[in-house]
C-alpha positions in Angstrom: 6.6 3.6 43.1 6.2 4.4 39.8 9.0 4.5 36.5 8.8 5.0 32.8 8.3 1.3 32.4 5.1 0.4 35.0 5.3 -3.5 34.3 2.6 -4.3 36.7 0.0 -2.1 38.4 -3.1 -2.9 40.2 -6.0 -1.1 41.1 -6.6 0.1 44.5 -9.8 1.9 45.1 -11.4 3.8 42.9 -8.7 6.3 41.8 -5.9 5.1 43.3 -3.0 3.0 41.8 -0.3 1.1 43.1 2.8 0.6 40.7 6.0 -1.6 40.8 9.0 0.1 39.2 11.3 -2.8 38.6 15.0 -2.3 36.9 14.3 -3.6 33.1 17.6 -5.2 33.4 16.3 -7.4 36.4 13.9 -9.4 33.6 15.1 -8.1 30.1 17.5 -11.1 29.9 14.5 -13.3 29.8 13.5 -13.7 26.3 9.8 -14.7 27.1 9.3 -11.3 27.9 8.6 -8.3 25.8 9.3 -4.9 27.3 6.5 -2.6 27.1 5.9 1.1 28.1 2.5 0.6 29.2 0.8 -1.2 32.2 0.1 -5.2 31.7 -3.5 -6.2 33.2 -2.7 -9.3 35.5 -5.4 -11.9 35.7 -7.2 -12.4 38.8 -5.3 -15.4 40.0 -3.8 -17.1 43.3 -0.5 -16.2 42.1 -1.6 -12.5 41.2 -3.1 -12.2 44.6 0.1 -13.4 46.5 2.3 -11.2 44.4 0.3 -8.0 45.0 0.1 -9.1 48.9 4.0 -9.3 48.9 4.4 -6.2 46.9 2.3 -4.2 49.5 4.2 -5.9 52.7 7.5 -5.0 50.9 6.2 -1.4 50.4 5.3 -1.1 53.8 8.5 -2.6 55.1 10.7 -0.8 53.1 9.2 2.6 54.2 9.5 1.6 57.6 12.8 -0.5 58.3 16.1 0.7 60.0 19.2 0.8 58.2 20.5 -2.3 59.7 17.3 -4.5 58.0 19.2 -3.7 54.6 20.2 -7.2 54.2 16.5 -8.3 54.5 15.5 -6.0 51.7 18.0 -7.1 49.4 16.5 -10.7 50.0 13.1 -9.4 49.8 14.0 -8.0 46.4 15.3 -10.9 44.7 12.1 -12.9 45.9 9.9 -9.7 44.6 11.5 -10.2 41.1 11.1 -14.0 41.0 7.2 -13.3 42.1 7.3 -10.5 39.3 8.7 -13.2 36.7 6.2 -15.7 37.9 3.0 -13.1 37.4 4.1 -11.9 34.0 4.5 -15.0 32.7 0.7 -15.5 33.0 0.3 -12.4 30.8 3.6 -12.9 28.3 2.6 -13.9 24.8 3.5 -17.2 23.4 6.9 -17.2 21.6 6.3 -17.3 17.9 8.7 -19.3 15.3 9.9 -16.7 12.4 7.1 -18.3 10.2 4.4 -17.6 12.6 5.7 -14.1 12.8 5.8 -13.6 9.2 1.9 -14.6 8.8 1.1 -12.7 11.4 3.1 -9.7 9.5 1.1 -10.4 6.4 -2.2 -10.6 8.4 -2.0 -7.1 9.6 -0.5 -5.9 6.2 -4.0 -7.2 4.2 -5.9 -5.9 7.5 -4.2 -2.4 6.5 -5.2 -2.5 3.1 -8.6 -3.8 3.6 -9.2 -0.6 5.9 -7.1 2.1 3.9 -6.9 1.3 0.7 -9.5 3.7 -0.5 -7.2 6.8 0.7 -4.9 8.4 -1.8 -1.1 8.1 -1.2 -1.6 5.0 0.8 1.3 2.8 -0.1 3.8 0.6 1.0 5.8 3.3 2.9 2.0 3.9 4.7 2.2 0.1 5.9 5.4 -0.1 6.7 5.3 3.0 9.2 1.9 1.8 10.3 3.6 -1.6 11.6 7.1 -0.3 12.2 9.2 -1.7 10.1 11.3 -0.9 7.2 10.5 -1.4 3.8 13.1 -3.9 3.3 11.3 -6.3 6.1 7.9 -5.5 4.6 8.9 -6.8 0.9 11.2 -9.6 2.7 8.0 -10.9 4.3 5.6 -10.4 1.2 8.2 -12.0 -1.2 5.9 -14.8 -2.2 3.3 -12.9 -3.1 2.7 -12.6 -6.6 1.7 -9.0 -7.0 4.0 -7.5 -4.3 2.7 -5.0 -2.0 1.9 -2.2 -4.5 0.1 -4.8 -6.4 -2.0 -6.3 -3.5 -3.1 -2.5 -2.8 -3.9 -1.8 -6.9 -6.0 -5.1 -6.6 -8.0 -4.0 -3.9 -8.7 -0.7 -5.3 -10.0 -2.4 -8.8 -12.5 -4.1 -6.1 -13.7 -1.2 -4.7 -13.9 0.8 -8.4 -15.6 -2.1 -9.9 -18.0 -2.4 -7.2 -19.0 1.4 -7.5 -18.9 1.2 -11.4 -21.8 -1.1 -11.3 -23.8 -0.2 -7.9 -23.6 3.7 -8.8 -23.9 3.7 -12.7 -24.3 7.4 -12.7 -21.1 8.2 -11.1 -18.6 9.8 -13.1 -15.4 7.6 -13.6 -12.9 10.7 -12.0 -15.4 10.2 -8.8 -15.0 6.6 -9.1 -11.3 6.6 -9.4 -11.3 8.7 -6.4 -13.3 7.1 -4.0 -11.4 4.1 -4.7 -8.2 5.4 -3.8 -6.8 6.0 -7.4 -4.7 9.3 -8.1 -6.6 9.7 -11.1 -8.8 8.4 -13.9 -5.7 7.2 -16.2 -4.0 5.2 -13.3 -7.6 3.2 -12.6 -8.1 2.6 -16.6 -4.3 1.3 -16.6 -5.2 -1.0 -13.5 -8.2 -2.2 -15.3 -6.9 -3.1 -18.6 -4.0 -4.7 -16.5 -6.0 -7.0 -14.2 -9.3 -7.5 -15.9 -8.5 -6.7 -19.5 -11.4 -4.2 -20.0 -11.6 -0.3 -19.5 -13.9 1.1 -16.8 -16.4 2.3 -18.9 -16.5 -1.1 -20.7 -16.9 -2.8 -17.6 -19.5 -0.5 -16.6 -21.2 -1.0 -19.9 -21.2 -5.1 -19.7 -22.6 -4.9 -16.2 -25.3 -2.5 -16.0 
């Protein structure tokens, strides 16, 4: 039994998989769960073992029961759904406060900037798309950052460019600019003057 939302799976043997299809409405009202579109790996606990044993018995009985056993099936489904909720609570993430969610978003933004700031064209829209949020939410959650999203990206690019200027003194400024994620040398020069008070050439000359 499978569906587009296999909420719980358990491996059986080498390649076979047992899937349990449960109507989303049966648990979607429970705020402790976030509905996902991929299987959740249940921990190997006594509760999980009991749940899977019940599932196996339920599937066998459902496949062999006579029409007169429909009432028993309804009761069994209720028990099955209760067991499912209990099993899923083992892997359900803790409910976060809005402040915690904001901190998590900020951490994700900084991580994306660290990884991708050297890509030309990487900007606030790129971050919003990667995190599946709107630009409005992105700007709202980072409103307390003095530089804003664009400023955070630019500051990290300046750091990368500054390191390259010193580590590779023969590298042309145009190549430094491209490697650091700036679109051109003029943009890099502007950000250096704004943030460090010197041009890239002077920054290199003072430190090499």
